[in-house]
C-alpha positions in Angstrom: 13.4 34.6 -16.5 14.3 31.0 -17.5 16.4 29.1 -14.4 18.7 26.4 -16.1 19.8 24.1 -12.8 22.5 21.7 -13.9 23.8 19.4 -11.5 27.6 18.2 -12.7 30.3 15.4 -11.5 33.6 15.4 -13.7 32.0 16.9 -16.8 35.1 18.9 -18.3 34.5 17.3 -21.5 30.9 17.8 -22.0 30.1 21.2 -19.7 31.5 24.3 -22.2 29.4 22.3 -25.1 26.4 22.3 -23.2 26.7 26.0 -21.5 27.1 26.5 -25.5 23.9 25.3 -26.5 22.0 26.2 -23.8 23.1 30.2 -24.5 22.5 29.4 -28.2 18.7 27.5 -27.4 17.7 31.0 -25.5 18.6 33.9 -27.3 16.4 36.4 -26.7 15.3 34.8 -23.6 16.4 36.2 -19.4 18.1 33.3 -18.2 20.0 32.7 -15.6 22.4 29.3 -15.5 22.9 27.8 -12.0 25.6 24.9 -12.1 26.0 22.9 -9.4 29.5 21.0 -9.0 29.6 18.0 -6.8 32.9 17.7 -5.8 34.6 16.9 -9.4 37.9 15.6 -9.1 38.2 17.1 -12.7 38.4 20.1 -14.6 34.9 21.0 -14.5 35.3 23.6 -11.6 38.2 25.2 -12.9 36.3 25.4 -16.6 33.6 27.0 -15.2 35.1 29.9 -13.5 36.9 30.6 -16.5 34.1 31.4 -18.8 31.6 33.0 -15.7 32.1 36.2 -17.7 30.5 35.3 -21.0 27.3 33.4 -19.2 25.1 34.7 -16.8 26.3 31.8 -14.9 26.3 31.0 -11.0 28.8 28.0 -9.9 27.9 26.6 -6.3 30.5 24.0 -5.6 30.5 20.8 -3.4 34.1 20.6 -1.5 33.5 16.9 -1.7 31.3 14.6 -3.7 27.8 14.1 -2.3 25.7 12.8 -4.7 23.1 13.4 -7.0 20.4 13.8 -4.1 22.2 16.7 -2.2 23.6 18.2 -5.1 19.4 18.2 -6.6 18.6 19.7 -3.4 21.2 22.8 -3.2 20.6 23.4 -7.2 16.7 23.6 -6.1 17.5 25.5 -2.8 19.3 28.0 -4.5 16.6 29.3 -7.0 14.4 28.9 -4.8 15.6 32.2 -2.8 16.3 33.6 -5.6 13.7 33.6 -8.3 10.0 34.7 -8.6 7.1 33.0 -8.2 6.5 33.1 -12.4 9.9 31.9 -13.3 10.3 28.6 -14.8 13.2 25.9 -13.5 14.9 23.8 -16.4 16.8 21.2 -15.3 19.1 19.5 -17.4 22.1 16.8 -17.1 25.2 17.9 -17.1 26.8 15.8 -19.0 25.2 16.5 -22.8 23.1 13.7 -22.6 19.8 15.9 -22.6 20.2 18.6 -26.1 18.5 22.3 -24.8 16.5 22.4 -28.0 13.9 20.7 -26.2 13.9 23.9 -23.1 11.7 25.7 -25.3 9.0 22.6 -25.9 9.0 22.6 -22.5 8.8 26.2 -21.4 5.9 26.7 -24.1 3.9 23.6 -21.9 4.2 25.5 -18.5 2.8 28.9 -20.0 -0.4 26.6 -20.9 -1.1 25.8 -17.0 1.0 22.9 -16.1 3.6 22.9 -13.0 6.0 20.2 -14.6 6.9 18.8 -17.6 8.5 16.3 -18.8 10.4 14.8 -21.5 9.6 11.5 -22.0 11.3 9.1 -24.7 8.2 7.1 -23.9 6.3 9.3 -25.8 6.0 9.1 -29.8 8.5 11.0 -31.7 10.7 10.1 -28.2 13.7 7.5 -28.1 17.0 6.8 -26.7 20.2 6.6 -28.7 23.6 5.3 -27.3 22.0 2.5 -24.9 22.3 -1.4 -26.0 19.0 -3.5 -25.9 19.6 -4.7 -21.8 20.0 -0.8 -20.8 16.7 0.1 -22.7 15.1 -3.3 -21.3 15.8 -2.4 -18.1 14.9 1.5 -18.1 11.4 0.7 -19.9 10.6 -2.0 -16.9 11.5 0.1 -14.6 9.3 3.0 -15.6 6.7 0.6 -15.6 7.0 0.1 -12.5 6.7 3.4 -11.5 3.9 4.4 -13.6 1.7 1.4 -11.9 3.4 2.2 -8.2 2.8 6.0 -8.1 0.2 6.6 -11.0 1.1 10.3 -11.7 -1.0 11.6 -14.3 0.3 12.9 -17.3 3.6 11.4 -16.9 5.7 7.6 -19.0 9.1 8.7 -18.3 9.7 8.7 -14.2 13.7 8.8 -14.5 14.7 11.3 -16.8 15.5 14.5 -15.3 15.4 16.9 -18.3 12.3 18.3 -16.7 10.7 22.2 -16.7 9.0 23.3 -13.3 7.6 26.2 -12.4 9.5 28.3 -9.8 6.4 28.6 -7.3 5.8 25.1 -7.1 9.5 24.6 -6.5 9.6 27.3 -3.4 6.3 25.9 -1.7 7.7 22.6 -1.8 11.0 23.5 -0.1 9.0 25.3 2.6 6.1 22.9 2.6 8.9 19.8 3.1 11.5 21.4 4.1 14.9 19.7 4.8 12.6 16.2 3.3 12.0 18.0 0.1 14.4 15.5 -1.3 14.1 12.6 1.7 16.3 9.8 0.0 19.7 11.6 -0.7 22.3 9.4 -0.6 20.6 6.3 -2.2 21.6 6.8 -6.0 19.5 8.6 -8.7 16.5 8.5 -6.4 15.9 12.2 -5.6 15.3 12.4 -9.9 11.1 10.3 -9.2 11.4 11.5 -5.4 11.4 15.0 -6.9 8.0 13.8 -9.0 6.0 11.7 -6.0 5.9 14.9 -3.9 4.8 17.5 -6.5 2.1 14.7 -6.4 1.1 15.1 -3.5 0.9 18.5 -3.9 -1.5 17.9 -6.8 0.3 19.6 -9.3 -0.7 19.1 -13.2 2.3 17.5 -15.2 2.8 17.0 -19.2 5.2 15.8 -21.0 7.2 16.2 -24.5 8.5 13.4 -26.5 12.6 13.9 -26.6 15.8 11.7 -27.7 18.0 11.0 -24.8 21.5 11.4 -26.6 23.9 8.9 -24.4 25.7 8.7 -27.5 27.1 11.7 -26.9 28.4 11.4 -23.3 31.4 11.2 -22.4 32.6 8.9 -20.1 31.3 6.7 -18.0 28.2 6.8 -16.3 27.8 7.6 -12.8 24.1 6.1 -11.8 25.2 2.7 -10.0 21.8 0.7 -11.0 21.7 -1.7 -7.6 21.7 1.3 -5.3 19.0 3.6 -7.7 17.3 0.0 -7.6 16.7 -0.2 -4.1 16.1 3.5 -3.4 12.9 3.0 -6.0 11.2 0.5 -3.7 12.5 2.2 -0.7 10.0 4.9 -2.5 7.6 2.6 -2.8 7.6 2.0 0.6 7.8 4.8 2.2 4.4 6.1 -0.7 2.1 3.3 0.3 3.0 2.6 3.9 -0.3 2.4 6.0 1.0 3.4 8.9 2.0 6.9 8.1 3.1 6.9 5.1 3.2 9.6 2.3 -0.4 9.0 0.8 -1.7 8.9 4.0 -0.4 11.4 5.7 -0.8 14.0 3.1 -4.1 13.1 1.8 -5.5 15.6 1.8 -2.9 18.7 0.8 -3.5 18.5 -2.8 -7.1 19.4 -2.5 -6.2 22.1 -0.1 -3.0 23.1 -2.7 -5.0 23.8 -5.7 -7.6 26.1 -3.8 -5.6 28.0 -1.2 -1.3 27.2 -1.9 -0.5 29.9 1.3 -3.1 27.6 3.5 -2.0 24.4 2.8 2.0 25.2 3.1 0.8 26.8 6.2 -0.9 23.8 7.7 1.1 21.2 6.2 4.4 22.5 7.7 3.1 23.0 10.7 1.9 19.3 11.5 4.1 16.6 12.8 4.8 13.6 10.9 4.1 10.5 12.6 6.4 8.3 14.0 6.8 5.4 11.6 9.3 3.8 10.0 8.9 5.2 6.7 8.8 8.9 8.2 12.1 8.8 9.8 14.6 9.0 7.6 16.3 12.3 7.9 19.3 13.9 6.9 
């Protein structure tokens, strides 16, 4: 089963086109679509309800806008509960900037044994359309910073949320980290990076496929507040490397144990109490 998870906020001009593309690209596959509408003030939720009979669609609605972190948490938790361990979860942006034609490439790589497969603008054959030089430069610098700070083998594009995951890995991560699977929920788009970091700590195997970000197809303004997200990235780096109880230190043996026996690893680290240090006390 392929689970397509789409976070959406005020996407009335793009969401139906995206659903049509997803459906066309997954003909012959068994799939379900989960859309988490994050308190849209336009017709996004109404349109989704009107076409729900046409697609294998499950709509989760926030009564108010809660931000991407809360939306990703709710979407992944929903899929974790309803999916099987060997299913595949593909997270796609709701604004039509992520072309569903790449989904099959992501699935192919997961089936080759990877736990997480990124789409990457920075691999040969990748790119981004519709962004000016300044935004491209900032994006490139931010990803170089993340590559140095987190150094996840197989990853070059840290900030694009268009990814495929083995469902069992998401299930285990939620069981292990609990509500702190996405800990920095209210700080811009930080959650997209935090998910990668949390799965790295579990020793997951990463790969990437090149893709072209189609920002030229985006309808409406960007919802990302760059300054807030930048603060989130810096906090994430601090939480990860903090010498007194930071994530890297606290979970230093998790990856090795998880790769040997996932159930033992989840049980052991779920029961451990995180040290009472500043970086590990951010809770919802």
